N, CA and C atoms as a LAMMPS dump frame, in Angstrom:
ITEM: TIMESTEP
0
ITEM: NUMBER OF ATOMS
657
ITEM: BOX BOUNDS ff ff ff
-5.0000000000000000e+02 5.0000000000000000e+02
-5.0000000000000000e+02 5.0000000000000000e+02
-5.0000000000000000e+02 5.0000000000000000e+02
ITEM: ATOMS id mol type element x y z
1 1 1 N -57.533 9.909 -12.947
2 1 2 C -58.038 10.739 -14.052
3 1 3 C -56.922 10.885 -15.077
4 2 1 N -57.33 10.855 -16.398
5 2 2 C -56.331 10.988 -17.442
6 2 3 C -55.798 12.39 -17.551
7 3 1 N -54.642 12.552 -18.219
8 3 2 C -54.024 13.855 -18.402
9 3 3 C -54.77 14.634 -19.476
10 4 1 N -54.58 15.951 -19.496
11 4 2 C -55.233 16.83 -20.466
12 4 3 C -54.253 17.203 -21.551
13 5 1 N -54.686 17.071 -22.811
14 5 2 C -53.815 17.395 -23.938
15 5 3 C -53.817 18.892 -24.181
16 6 1 N -53.005 19.334 -25.157
17 6 2 C -52.921 20.756 -25.462
18 6 3 C -54.258 21.297 -25.997
19 7 1 N -55.077 20.436 -26.544
20 7 2 C -56.372 20.882 -27.08
21 7 3 C -57.432 21.018 -25.997
22 8 1 N -57.088 20.601 -24.772
23 8 2 C -58.04 20.712 -23.684
24 8 3 C -58.861 19.467 -23.453
25 9 1 N -58.735 18.457 -24.289
26 9 2 C -59.497 17.221 -24.128
27 9 3 C -58.721 16.245 -23.243
28 10 1 N -59.415 15.419 -22.482
29 10 2 C -58.735 14.418 -21.655
30 10 3 C -57.901 13.476 -22.51
31 11 1 N -56.687 13.125 -21.978
32 11 2 C -55.774 12.238 -22.716
33 11 3 C -55.604 10.949 -21.919
34 12 1 N -55.898 9.824 -22.508
35 12 2 C -55.806 8.548 -21.812
36 12 3 C -54.343 8.112 -21.693
37 13 1 N -54.016 7.509 -20.527
38 13 2 C -52.667 6.966 -20.33
39 13 3 C -52.527 5.633 -21.044
40 14 1 N -51.355 5.347 -21.539
41 14 2 C -51.08 4.112 -22.261
42 14 3 C -50.248 3.198 -21.367
43 15 1 N -50.822 2.156 -20.752
44 15 2 C -50.088 1.271 -19.827
45 15 3 C -48.881 0.608 -20.483
46 16 1 N -49.038 0.182 -21.715
47 16 2 C -47.921 -0.486 -22.4
48 16 3 C -46.74 0.45 -22.577
49 17 1 N -47.027 1.717 -22.925
50 17 2 C -45.959 2.706 -23.106
51 17 3 C -45.255 2.993 -21.791
52 18 1 N -46.022 3.082 -20.695
53 18 2 C -45.421 3.319 -19.374
54 18 3 C -44.518 2.163 -18.963
55 19 1 N -44.934 0.944 -19.263
56 19 2 C -44.114 -0.226 -18.924
57 19 3 C -42.796 -0.209 -19.677
58 20 1 N -42.857 0.076 -20.985
59 20 2 C -41.627 0.149 -21.782
60 20 3 C -40.7 1.248 -21.299
61 21 1 N -41.299 2.387 -20.93
62 21 2 C -40.495 3.506 -20.446
63 21 3 C -39.815 3.16 -19.128
64 22 1 N -40.507 2.466 -18.236
65 22 2 C -39.934 2.061 -16.948
66 22 3 C -38.77 1.108 -17.134
67 23 1 N -38.916 0.116 -18.017
68 23 2 C -37.833 -0.836 -18.285
69 23 3 C -36.62 -0.141 -18.883
70 24 1 N -36.863 0.805 -19.779
71 24 2 C -35.771 1.558 -20.398
72 24 3 C -34.969 2.333 -19.367
73 25 1 N -35.68 3.006 -18.453
74 25 2 C -34.996 3.803 -17.427
75 25 3 C -34.187 2.923 -16.485
76 26 1 N -34.72 1.744 -16.13
77 26 2 C -34.003 0.853 -15.225
78 26 3 C -32.697 0.377 -15.854
79 27 1 N -32.779 -0.02 -17.146
80 27 2 C -31.572 -0.491 -17.829
81 27 3 C -30.559 0.618 -18.041
82 28 1 N -31.043 1.822 -18.282
83 28 2 C -30.136 2.947 -18.547
84 28 3 C -29.454 3.436 -17.291
85 29 1 N -30.194 3.435 -16.16
86 29 2 C -29.652 3.993 -14.926
87 29 3 C -28.81 2.996 -14.146
88 30 1 N -29.029 1.685 -14.352
89 30 2 C -28.304 0.689 -13.572
90 30 3 C -26.791 0.796 -13.719
91 31 1 N -26.246 0.909 -14.97
92 31 2 C -24.788 1.06 -15.079
93 31 3 C -24.262 2.306 -14.402
94 32 1 N -25.044 3.396 -14.463
95 32 2 C -24.602 4.634 -13.822
96 32 3 C -24.56 4.479 -12.32
97 33 1 N -25.59 3.821 -11.758
98 33 2 C -25.613 3.603 -10.316
99 33 3 C -24.482 2.68 -9.876
100 34 1 N -24.238 1.625 -10.679
101 34 2 C -23.147 0.715 -10.358
102 34 3 C -21.81 1.43 -10.39
103 35 1 N -21.618 2.269 -11.427
104 35 2 C -20.367 3.037 -11.543
105 35 3 C -20.202 3.976 -10.376
106 36 1 N -21.298 4.612 -9.963
107 36 2 C -21.231 5.551 -8.833
108 36 3 C -20.86 4.834 -7.555
109 37 1 N -21.526 3.706 -7.278
110 37 2 C -21.247 2.96 -6.045
111 37 3 C -19.834 2.402 -6.064
112 38 1 N -19.424 1.81 -7.211
113 38 2 C -18.077 1.254 -7.305
114 38 3 C -17.028 2.327 -7.127
115 39 1 N -17.246 3.482 -7.759
116 39 2 C -16.289 4.579 -7.621
117 39 3 C -16.168 5.042 -6.195
118 40 1 N -17.307 5.064 -5.477
119 40 2 C -17.281 5.468 -4.078
120 40 3 C -16.48 4.483 -3.246
121 41 1 N -16.685 3.166 -3.489
122 41 2 C -15.963 2.157 -2.73
123 41 3 C -14.478 2.201 -3.024
124 42 1 N -14.137 2.361 -4.301
125 42 2 C -12.713 2.437 -4.66
126 42 3 C -12.063 3.647 -4.006
127 43 1 N -12.747 4.779 -4.042
128 43 2 C -12.191 5.991 -3.444
129 43 3 C -11.985 5.806 -1.949
130 44 1 N -12.979 5.198 -1.273
131 44 2 C -12.85 4.981 0.175
132 44 3 C -11.694 4.045 0.473
133 45 1 N -11.564 2.978 -0.324
134 45 2 C -10.48 2.043 -0.103
135 45 3 C -9.128 2.686 -0.311
136 46 1 N -9.034 3.54 -1.307
137 46 2 C -7.772 4.229 -1.57
138 46 3 C -7.42 5.153 -0.419
139 47 1 N -8.4 5.897 0.047
140 47 2 C -8.134 6.821 1.141
141 47 3 C -7.767 6.081 2.414
142 48 1 N -8.399 4.929 2.642
143 48 2 C -8.129 4.174 3.855
144 48 3 C -6.698 3.685 3.891
145 49 1 N -6.127 3.336 2.723
146 49 2 C -4.77 2.817 2.664
147 49 3 C -3.706 3.914 2.625
148 50 1 N -4.132 5.152 2.472
149 50 2 C -3.168 6.236 2.433
150 50 3 C -2.614 6.508 3.823
151 51 1 N -1.358 6.967 3.891
152 51 2 C -0.729 7.318 5.148
153 51 3 C -0.536 8.826 5.204
154 52 1 N -0.739 9.385 6.39
155 52 2 C -0.467 10.8 6.576
156 52 3 C 1.036 11.036 6.512
157 53 1 N 1.423 12.19 6.016
158 53 2 C 2.83 12.547 5.944
159 53 3 C 3.166 13.56 7.031
160 54 1 N 4.458 13.745 7.261
161 54 2 C 4.937 14.668 8.285
162 54 3 C 5.267 16.002 7.636
163 55 1 N 4.653 17.087 8.093
164 55 2 C 4.956 18.399 7.506
165 55 3 C 6.437 18.751 7.662
166 56 1 N 6.987 19.415 6.675
167 56 2 C 8.368 19.902 6.69
168 56 3 C 9.417 18.804 6.61
169 57 1 N 9.018 17.567 6.347
170 57 2 C 10.006 16.501 6.156
171 57 3 C 10.479 16.543 4.705
172 58 1 N 11.776 16.712 4.457
173 58 2 C 12.268 16.83 3.072
174 58 3 C 12.395 15.497 2.343
175 59 1 N 12.171 14.372 3.041
176 59 2 C 12.277 13.058 2.415
177 59 3 C 10.95 12.325 2.448
178 60 1 N 11.011 11.019 2.648
179 60 2 C 9.794 10.22 2.807
180 60 3 C 9.343 10.273 4.263
181 61 1 N 8.029 10.276 4.474
182 61 2 C 7.531 10.37 5.845
183 61 3 C 6.197 9.653 5.98
184 62 1 N 5.852 9.35 7.223
185 62 2 C 4.56 8.752 7.545
186 62 3 C 4.296 9.006 9.02
187 63 1 N 3.015 9.014 9.379
188 63 2 C 2.676 9.206 10.785
189 63 3 C 1.302 8.62 11.072
190 64 1 N 1.107 8.254 12.334
191 64 2 C -0.208 7.888 12.83
192 64 3 C -0.348 8.492 14.228
193 65 1 N -1.228 7.95 15.048
194 65 2 C -1.484 8.547 16.367
195 65 3 C -0.339 8.311 17.352
196 66 1 N 0.572 7.375 17.047
197 66 2 C 1.626 7.033 18.003
198 66 3 C 3.026 7.453 17.571
199 67 1 N 3.248 7.648 16.275
200 67 2 C 4.615 7.921 15.831
201 67 3 C 4.611 8.761 14.56
202 68 1 N 5.657 9.559 14.427
203 68 2 C 5.954 10.284 13.194
204 68 3 C 7.348 9.863 12.735
205 69 1 N 7.484 9.572 11.451
206 69 2 C 8.761 9.108 10.91
207 69 3 C 9.141 9.966 9.713
208 70 1 N 10.379 10.435 9.701
209 70 2 C 10.917 11.195 8.575
210 70 3 C 12.237 10.556 8.168
211 71 1 N 12.35 10.167 6.896
212 71 2 C 13.546 9.493 6.398
213 71 3 C 14.139 10.306 5.247
214 72 1 N 15.422 10.622 5.358
215 72 2 C 16.099 11.407 4.323
216 72 3 C 17.402 10.724 3.911
217 73 1 N 17.88 11.111 2.751
218 73 2 C 19.176 10.658 2.24
219 73 3 C 20.062 11.886 2.093
220 74 1 N 21.246 11.892 2.694
221 74 2 C 22.132 13.046 2.558
222 74 3 C 22.407 13.383 1.098
223 75 1 N 22.371 14.669 0.781
224 75 2 C 22.497 15.1 -0.604
225 75 3 C 23.834 14.79 -1.237
226 76 1 N 24.899 14.652 -0.434
227 76 2 C 26.22 14.417 -1
228 76 3 C 26.479 12.946 -1.315
229 77 1 N 25.553 12.054 -0.917
230 77 2 C 25.767 10.627 -1.135
231 77 3 C 25.29 10.203 -2.53
232 78 1 N 25.935 9.183 -3.102
233 78 2 C 25.445 8.661 -4.392
234 78 3 C 24.098 7.968 -4.213
235 79 1 N 23.371 7.846 -5.305
236 79 2 C 22.029 7.255 -5.234
237 79 3 C 22.071 5.77 -4.909
238 80 1 N 23.121 5.085 -5.33
239 80 2 C 23.156 3.63 -5.244
240 80 3 C 23.544 3.089 -3.876
241 81 1 N 24.21 3.877 -3.035
242 81 2 C 24.674 3.38 -1.743
243 81 3 C 24.905 4.555 -0.807
244 82 1 N 24.76 4.286 0.503
245 82 2 C 24.962 5.359 1.474
246 82 3 C 24.23 5.068 2.77
247 83 1 N 23.53 6.064 3.267
248 83 2 C 22.851 5.935 4.558
249 83 3 C 21.431 6.462 4.476
250 84 1 N 20.653 6.054 5.458
251 84 2 C 19.319 6.601 5.689
252 84 3 C 19.34 7.327 7.019
253 85 1 N 18.943 8.587 7.012
254 85 2 C 18.862 9.379 8.229
255 85 3 C 17.389 9.411 8.68
256 86 1 N 17.138 8.883 9.875
257 86 2 C 15.76 8.679 10.327
258 86 3 C 15.51 9.474 11.602
259 87 1 N 14.43 10.227 11.595
260 87 2 C 13.98 10.947 12.792
261 87 3 C 12.599 10.449 13.163
262 88 1 N 12.458 10.01 14.42
263 88 2 C 11.176 9.511 14.912
264 88 3 C 10.713 10.337 16.096
265 89 1 N 9.442 10.658 16.104
266 89 2 C 8.794 11.227 17.279
267 89 3 C 7.681 10.264 17.686
268 90 1 N 7.846 9.625 18.832
269 90 2 C 6.85 8.657 19.277
270 90 3 C 6.259 9.094 20.607
271 91 1 N 4.994 8.76 20.804
272 91 2 C 4.303 9.106 22.041
273 91 3 C 4.956 8.382 23.216
274 92 1 N 5.089 9.09 24.332
275 92 2 C 5.688 8.474 25.512
276 92 3 C 4.772 7.419 26.116
277 93 1 N 3.493 7.567 25.924
278 93 2 C 2.527 6.621 26.463
279 93 3 C 1.494 6.322 25.396
280 94 1 N 0.9 5.144 25.489
281 94 2 C -0.187 4.761 24.587
282 94 3 C -1.478 4.708 25.388
283 95 1 N -2.572 5.327 24.939
284 95 2 C -2.697 6.027 23.656
285 95 3 C -1.975 7.372 23.637
286 96 1 N -2.242 8.139 22.582
287 96 2 C -1.495 9.367 22.315
288 96 3 C -1.408 10.268 23.541
289 97 1 N -0.216 10.756 23.784
290 97 2 C 0.043 11.674 24.888
291 97 3 C 0.617 12.962 24.304
292 98 1 N 0.429 14.06 25.017
293 98 2 C 0.909 15.346 24.503
294 98 3 C 2.429 15.369 24.339
295 99 1 N 3.143 14.665 25.214
296 99 2 C 4.592 14.654 25.137
297 99 3 C 5.06 13.534 24.21
298 100 1 N 6.195 13.76 23.545
299 100 2 C 6.737 12.752 22.643
300 100 3 C 8.245 12.652 22.823
301 101 1 N 8.779 11.516 22.371
302 101 2 C 10.207 11.251 22.472
303 101 3 C 10.819 11.246 21.084
304 102 1 N 11.954 11.93 20.914
305 102 2 C 12.616 11.984 19.613
306 102 3 C 13.787 11.022 19.582
307 103 1 N 13.908 10.32 18.454
308 103 2 C 15.05 9.459 18.203
309 103 3 C 15.648 9.799 16.848
310 104 1 N 16.96 9.741 16.782
311 104 2 C 17.668 9.926 15.522
312 104 3 C 18.488 8.664 15.24
313 105 1 N 18.214 8.023 14.115
314 105 2 C 18.894 6.786 13.762
315 105 3 C 19.534 6.913 12.385
316 106 1 N 20.574 6.131 12.181
317 106 2 C 21.233 6.064 10.874
318 106 3 C 21.354 4.609 10.47
319 107 1 N 20.864 4.279 9.281
320 107 2 C 20.947 2.924 8.753
321 107 3 C 21.736 2.925 7.462
322 108 1 N 22.408 1.824 7.18
323 108 2 C 23.107 1.682 5.911
324 108 3 C 22.081 1.516 4.795
325 109 1 N 22.411 2.054 3.64
326 109 2 C 21.497 2.026 2.493
327 109 3 C 22.18 1.371 1.3
328 110 1 N 21.527 0.334 0.766
329 110 2 C 22.02 -0.337 -0.429
330 110 3 C 20.974 -0.167 -1.52
331 111 1 N 21.075 0.913 -2.285
332 111 2 C 20.087 1.238 -3.298
333 111 3 C 19.427 2.574 -3.008
334 112 1 N 18.441 2.911 -3.815
335 112 2 C 17.734 4.185 -3.645
336 112 3 C 16.491 3.989 -2.781
337 113 1 N 16.204 4.969 -1.944
338 113 2 C 15.039 4.92 -1.07
339 113 3 C 13.773 5.038 -1.91
340 114 1 N 12.829 4.101 -1.686
341 114 2 C 11.635 4.069 -2.52
342 114 3 C 10.329 4.223 -1.742
343 115 1 N 10.163 3.472 -0.644
344 115 2 C 8.885 3.489 0.055
345 115 3 C 9.076 3.398 1.556
346 116 1 N 8.022 3.799 2.255
347 116 2 C 7.98 3.753 3.712
348 116 3 C 6.564 3.38 4.121
349 117 1 N 6.446 2.364 5.003
350 117 2 C 5.13 1.941 5.477
351 117 3 C 5.109 1.836 6.996
352 118 1 N 3.935 1.983 7.566
353 118 2 C 3.679 1.719 8.981
354 118 3 C 2.726 0.534 9.066
355 119 1 N 3.163 -0.546 9.739
356 119 2 C 2.329 -1.724 9.908
357 119 3 C 1.843 -1.804 11.348
358 120 1 N 0.567 -2.043 11.565
359 120 2 C 0.027 -2.062 12.93
360 120 3 C 0.579 -3.219 13.757
361 121 1 N 0.716 -2.971 15.054
362 121 2 C 1.184 -3.963 16.004
363 121 3 C 0.253 -3.97 17.208
364 122 1 N 0.078 -5.123 17.898
365 122 2 C -0.795 -5.167 19.082
366 122 3 C -0.386 -4.193 20.182
367 123 1 N 0.892 -3.837 20.246
368 123 2 C 1.359 -2.911 21.282
369 123 3 C 0.801 -1.509 21.092
370 124 1 N 0.312 -1.206 19.894
371 124 2 C -0.179 0.136 19.594
372 124 3 C 0.817 0.969 18.843
373 125 1 N 2.104 0.599 18.91
374 125 2 C 3.141 1.315 18.187
375 125 3 C 3.446 0.569 16.89
376 126 1 N 3.295 1.195 15.744
377 126 2 C 3.462 0.486 14.483
378 126 3 C 4.909 0.105 14.2
379 127 1 N 5.071 -0.903 13.363
380 127 2 C 6.373 -1.279 12.842
381 127 3 C 6.641 -0.448 11.59
382 128 1 N 7.832 0.112 11.495
383 128 2 C 8.219 0.923 10.346
384 128 3 C 8.965 0.036 9.355
385 129 1 N 8.531 0.03 8.104
386 129 2 C 9.19 -0.747 7.058
387 129 3 C 9.749 0.209 6.008
388 130 1 N 11.032 0.031 5.678
389 130 2 C 11.71 0.866 4.693
390 130 3 C 12.134 0.01 3.516
391 131 1 N 11.847 0.488 2.321
392 131 2 C 12.218 -0.224 1.095
393 131 3 C 13.217 0.6 0.303
394 132 1 N 14.371 0.005 0.052
395 132 2 C 15.319 0.563 -0.903
396 132 3 C 15.468 -0.439 -2.036
397 133 1 N 15.876 0.05 -3.209
398 133 2 C 15.934 -0.822 -4.379
399 133 3 C 17.22 -0.559 -5.149
400 134 1 N 17.865 -1.647 -5.57
401 134 2 C 19.118 -1.53 -6.311
402 134 3 C 18.86 -0.942 -7.692
403 135 1 N 19.902 -0.401 -8.289
404 135 2 C 19.762 0.228 -9.6
405 135 3 C 20.116 -0.735 -10.727
406 136 1 N 20.33 -2.019 -10.406
407 136 2 C 20.681 -3.004 -11.418
408 136 3 C 19.478 -3.454 -12.226
409 137 1 N 19.699 -4.428 -13.125
410 137 2 C 18.649 -4.874 -14.038
411 137 3 C 17.487 -5.539 -13.319
412 138 1 N 17.748 -6.194 -12.205
413 138 2 C 16.663 -6.861 -11.49
414 138 3 C 15.931 -5.983 -10.512
415 139 1 N 16.439 -4.786 -10.264
416 139 2 C 15.834 -3.862 -9.287
417 139 3 C 15.548 -4.583 -7.973
418 140 1 N 16.557 -5.273 -7.453
419 140 2 C 16.367 -6.088 -6.255
420 140 3 C 16.075 -5.205 -5.036
421 141 1 N 15.128 -5.625 -4.204
422 141 2 C 14.758 -4.811 -3.038
423 141 3 C 15.589 -5.144 -1.81
424 142 1 N 15.654 -4.197 -0.912
425 142 2 C 16.24 -4.407 0.408
426 142 3 C 15.264 -3.821 1.423
427 143 1 N 14.833 -4.642 2.364
428 143 2 C 13.812 -4.24 3.335
429 143 3 C 14.409 -4.191 4.738
430 144 1 N 14.239 -3.047 5.386
431 144 2 C 14.66 -2.885 6.767
432 144 3 C 13.465 -2.418 7.589
433 145 1 N 13.512 -2.721 8.875
434 145 2 C 12.401 -2.355 9.736
435 145 3 C 12.856 -1.685 11.02
436 146 1 N 11.923 -1.014 11.653
437 146 2 C 12.119 -0.421 12.973
438 146 3 C 10.956 -0.865 13.849
439 147 1 N 11.283 -1.422 15.021
440 147 2 C 10.257 -1.945 15.907
441 147 3 C 10.46 -1.41 17.315
442 148 1 N 9.373 -1.095 17.971
443 148 2 C 9.421 -0.543 19.326
444 148 3 C 9.822 -1.632 20.327
445 149 1 N 10.944 -1.385 21.019
446 149 2 C 11.437 -2.308 22.048
447 149 3 C 11.875 -1.483 23.249
448 150 1 N 11.27 -1.753 24.403
449 150 2 C 11.643 -1.035 25.638
450 150 3 C 11.628 0.48 25.451
451 151 1 N 10.512 0.989 24.949
452 151 2 C 10.277 2.431 24.8
453 151 3 C 11.148 3.1 23.742
454 152 1 N 11.842 2.318 22.917
455 152 2 C 12.63 2.889 21.833
456 152 3 C 12.462 2.04 20.575
457 153 1 N 12.635 2.678 19.434
458 153 2 C 12.603 1.944 18.173
459 153 3 C 13.992 1.379 17.878
460 154 1 N 14.021 0.087 17.561
461 154 2 C 15.263 -0.598 17.243
462 154 3 C 15.205 -1.138 15.817
463 155 1 N 16.306 -1.036 15.07
464 155 2 C 16.312 -1.528 13.681
465 155 3 C 16.403 -3.046 13.611
466 156 1 N 15.859 -3.61 12.554
467 156 2 C 15.985 -5.039 12.285
468 156 3 C 15.886 -5.256 10.773
469 157 1 N 16.403 -6.382 10.327
470 157 2 C 16.335 -6.741 8.916
471 157 3 C 15.195 -7.733 8.712
472 158 1 N 14.406 -7.512 7.686
473 158 2 C 13.381 -8.479 7.349
474 158 3 C 14.027 -9.719 6.74
475 159 1 N 13.445 -10.866 7.026
476 159 2 C 13.974 -12.115 6.496
477 159 3 C 13.897 -12.124 4.977
478 160 1 N 14.836 -12.806 4.354
479 160 2 C 14.799 -12.952 2.913
480 160 3 C 13.922 -14.121 2.492
481 161 1 N 13.822 -14.341 1.213
482 161 2 C 13.085 -15.49 0.703
483 161 3 C 13.844 -16.773 1.02
484 162 1 N 13.097 -17.852 1.207
485 162 2 C 13.725 -19.143 1.449
486 162 3 C 14.323 -19.669 0.151
487 163 1 N 15.104 -20.735 0.264
488 163 2 C 15.732 -21.32 -0.93
489 163 3 C 14.673 -21.786 -1.921
490 164 1 N 13.603 -22.373 -1.421
491 164 2 C 12.532 -22.832 -2.295
492 164 3 C 11.81 -21.66 -2.961
493 165 1 N 11.589 -20.592 -2.207
494 165 2 C 10.895 -19.425 -2.749
495 165 3 C 11.722 -18.684 -3.787
496 166 1 N 13.03 -18.874 -3.751
497 166 2 C 13.911 -18.16 -4.681
498 166 3 C 14.067 -18.881 -6.019
499 167 1 N 13.466 -20.037 -6.177
500 167 2 C 13.549 -20.737 -7.456
501 167 3 C 12.852 -19.91 -8.538
502 168 1 N 13.581 -19.563 -9.557
503 168 2 C 13.026 -18.743 -10.631
504 168 3 C 12.953 -17.264 -10.314
505 169 1 N 13.557 -16.842 -9.198
506 169 2 C 13.494 -15.432 -8.779
507 169 3 C 14.636 -14.641 -9.4
508 170 1 N 14.272 -13.49 -10.03
509 170 2 C 15.278 -12.589 -10.594
510 170 3 C 14.924 -11.126 -10.312
511 171 1 N 14.281 -10.903 -9.189
512 171 2 C 13.958 -9.532 -8.813
513 171 3 C 12.646 -9.048 -9.395
514 172 1 N 12.565 -7.737 -9.631
515 172 2 C 11.366 -7.079 -10.167
516 172 3 C 10.171 -7.196 -9.208
517 173 1 N 10.459 -7.127 -7.91
518 173 2 C 9.391 -7.268 -6.912
519 173 3 C 8.473 -6.051 -6.903
520 174 1 N 7.218 -6.316 -6.619
521 174 2 C 6.235 -5.265 -6.372
522 174 3 C 5.673 -5.469 -4.969
523 175 1 N 5.61 -4.376 -4.201
524 175 2 C 5.163 -4.456 -2.817
525 175 3 C 3.872 -3.665 -2.635
526 176 1 N 3.054 -4.15 -1.72
527 176 2 C 1.794 -3.481 -1.413
528 176 3 C 1.376 -3.834 0.009
529 177 1 N 0.833 -2.861 0.712
530 177 2 C 0.282 -3.098 2.046
531 177 3 C -1.229 -3.13 1.94
532 178 1 N -1.812 -4.241 2.377
533 178 2 C -3.264 -4.393 2.379
534 178 3 C -3.688 -4.936 3.739
535 179 1 N -4.673 -4.269 4.346
536 179 2 C -5.194 -4.684 5.657
537 179 3 C -4.069 -4.848 6.672
538 180 1 N -3.096 -3.934 6.623
539 180 2 C -2.009 -3.957 7.594
540 180 3 C -0.961 -5.025 7.357
541 181 1 N -0.986 -5.681 6.185
542 181 2 C -0.048 -6.755 5.877
543 181 3 C 0.784 -6.37 4.659
544 182 1 N 2.088 -6.678 4.719
545 182 2 C 2.983 -6.378 3.607
546 182 3 C 3.031 -7.56 2.644
547 183 1 N 2.679 -7.308 1.379
548 183 2 C 2.686 -8.337 0.345
549 183 3 C 3.772 -8.026 -0.688
550 184 1 N 4.338 -9.083 -1.247
551 184 2 C 5.284 -8.925 -2.352
552 184 3 C 4.92 -9.903 -3.465
553 185 1 N 5.031 -9.424 -4.694
554 185 2 C 4.784 -10.252 -5.876
555 185 3 C 5.942 -10.061 -6.847
556 186 1 N 6.298 -11.12 -7.511
557 186 2 C 7.371 -11.023 -8.497
558 186 3 C 7.196 -12.109 -9.554
559 187 1 N 7.712 -11.863 -10.763
560 187 2 C 7.599 -12.858 -11.834
561 187 3 C 8.555 -14.025 -11.601
562 188 1 N 8.15 -15.182 -12.082
563 188 2 C 8.981 -16.384 -11.99
564 188 3 C 9.592 -16.656 -13.37
565 189 1 N 10.924 -16.839 -13.378
566 189 2 C 11.65 -17.05 -14.626
567 189 3 C 12.008 -18.528 -14.801
568 190 1 N 11.842 -18.998 -16.026
569 190 2 C 12.39 -20.296 -16.401
570 190 3 C 13.817 -20.09 -16.897
571 191 1 N 14.566 -21.18 -16.994
572 191 2 C 15.995 -21.076 -17.313
573 191 3 C 16.264 -20.386 -18.647
574 192 1 N 15.382 -20.556 -19.604
575 192 2 C 15.612 -19.986 -20.932
576 192 3 C 14.995 -18.598 -21.109
577 193 1 N 14.373 -18.048 -20.075
578 193 2 C 13.702 -16.752 -20.2
579 193 3 C 14.698 -15.604 -20.229
580 194 1 N 14.41 -14.633 -21.078
581 194 2 C 15.169 -13.383 -21.053
582 194 3 C 14.679 -12.533 -19.886
583 195 1 N 15.481 -11.549 -19.508
584 195 2 C 15.145 -10.726 -18.341
585 195 3 C 13.827 -9.981 -18.509
586 196 1 N 13.462 -9.677 -19.752
587 196 2 C 12.232 -8.923 -19.991
588 196 3 C 11.05 -9.825 -20.329
589 197 1 N 11.272 -11.156 -20.312
590 197 2 C 10.188 -12.052 -20.749
591 197 3 C 10.028 -13.245 -19.809
592 198 1 N 9.615 -13.03 -18.566
593 198 2 C 9.365 -14.168 -17.668
594 198 3 C 8.139 -14.956 -18.124
595 199 1 N 8.209 -16.278 -17.99
596 199 2 C 7.101 -17.106 -18.465
597 199 3 C 6.596 -18.098 -17.423
598 200 1 N 7.079 -17.983 -16.197
599 200 2 C 6.712 -18.963 -15.169
600 200 3 C 5.591 -18.541 -14.252
601 201 1 N 4.877 -17.473 -14.621
602 201 2 C 3.791 -17.019 -13.755
603 201 3 C 4.269 -15.995 -12.744
604 202 1 N 3.53 -15.866 -11.664
605 202 2 C 3.849 -14.864 -10.643
606 202 3 C 3.771 -15.483 -9.255
607 203 1 N 4.741 -15.145 -8.422
608 203 2 C 4.745 -15.594 -7.03
609 203 3 C 4.166 -14.509 -6.14
610 204 1 N 3.547 -14.918 -5.04
611 204 2 C 2.959 -13.972 -4.091
612 204 3 C 3.202 -14.462 -2.674
613 205 1 N 3.758 -13.57 -1.838
614 205 2 C 4.022 -13.886 -0.434
615 205 3 C 3.656 -12.683 0.43
616 206 1 N 3.382 -12.961 1.692
617 206 2 C 3.174 -11.888 2.659
618 206 3 C 4.1 -12.116 3.85
619 207 1 N 4.452 -11.017 4.534
620 207 2 C 5.438 -11.127 5.602
621 207 3 C 4.754 -11.301 6.946
622 208 1 N 5.191 -12.328 7.684
623 208 2 C 4.679 -12.597 9.025
624 208 3 C 5.721 -12.133 10.037
625 209 1 N 5.407 -11.068 10.764
626 209 2 C 6.37 -10.5 11.711
627 209 3 C 6.665 -11.447 12.866
628 210 1 N 5.692 -12.237 13.276
629 210 2 C 5.903 -13.161 14.399
630 210 3 C 6.752 -14.348 13.982
631 211 1 N 6.497 -14.883 12.798
632 211 2 C 7.26 -16.028 12.321
633 211 3 C 8.557 -15.618 11.617
634 212 1 N 8.707 -14.327 11.383
635 212 2 C 9.909 -13.782 10.731
636 212 3 C 10.159 -14.531 9.421
637 213 1 N 9.147 -14.542 8.57
638 213 2 C 9.264 -15.284 7.311
639 213 3 C 8.221 -14.794 6.33
640 214 1 N 8.518 -15.052 5.06
641 214 2 C 7.548 -14.797 3.983
642 214 3 C 6.712 -16.048 3.803
643 215 1 N 5.395 -15.894 3.818
644 215 2 C 4.472 -17.019 3.713
645 215 3 C 3.67 -16.897 2.426
646 216 1 N 3.268 -18.048 1.912
647 216 2 C 2.49 -18.085 0.674
648 216 3 C 1.173 -17.334 0.821
649 217 1 N 0.841 -16.532 -0.175
650 217 2 C -0.436 -15.817 -0.166
651 217 3 C -1.592 -16.816 -0.22
652 218 1 N -2.666 -16.551 0.491
653 218 2 C -3.829 -17.444 0.394
654 218 3 C -4.451 -17.369 -0.99
655 219 1 N -5.037 -18.473 -1.419
656 219 2 C -5.678 -18.512 -2.731
657 219 3 C -6.915 -17.619 -2.75
């Protein structure tokens, strides 16, 4: 039955007008729905990559179900060189147990402390990666790690770039952890490039803990 107008007489529906109105609404709402869904996915991805921090840690910190890590730099040391003071609380047994073991470690620091990551390991205890960066023009990075060995975390140095990978390398690295993997990207310089104007593109590598090497990023 048709709708009733303000005058009280039956009002006929217009099929053509309804079709145009439906198409208009679909086109208008589609970008909003896409934006909503994309925003939701981006937010979830961001939250998934975030690491929990340790309460009351005055420096950089991270934690998961097996370990808590707090890294500080003594206040009397210069920014460019010194030490890293590390406190770890790790579960005595995997999975999480009520009791934990504390370790206090000191590592040499070449540069300012910048980032801290936890990378998953099959053992259940994550590998701790520490990034410090020099204050020079290239902002060269220094990467150190802590790995669980015989119920204790032991320090190790991450391998550097190979001779071939260092061709055109002048620092300015950017690091990111995705899907539990540490990636690094940096600009490639040609011989005539100024420090602020690299023209050789960008290199991308990820770190393989088993092979102890930086490997080419997949295409």
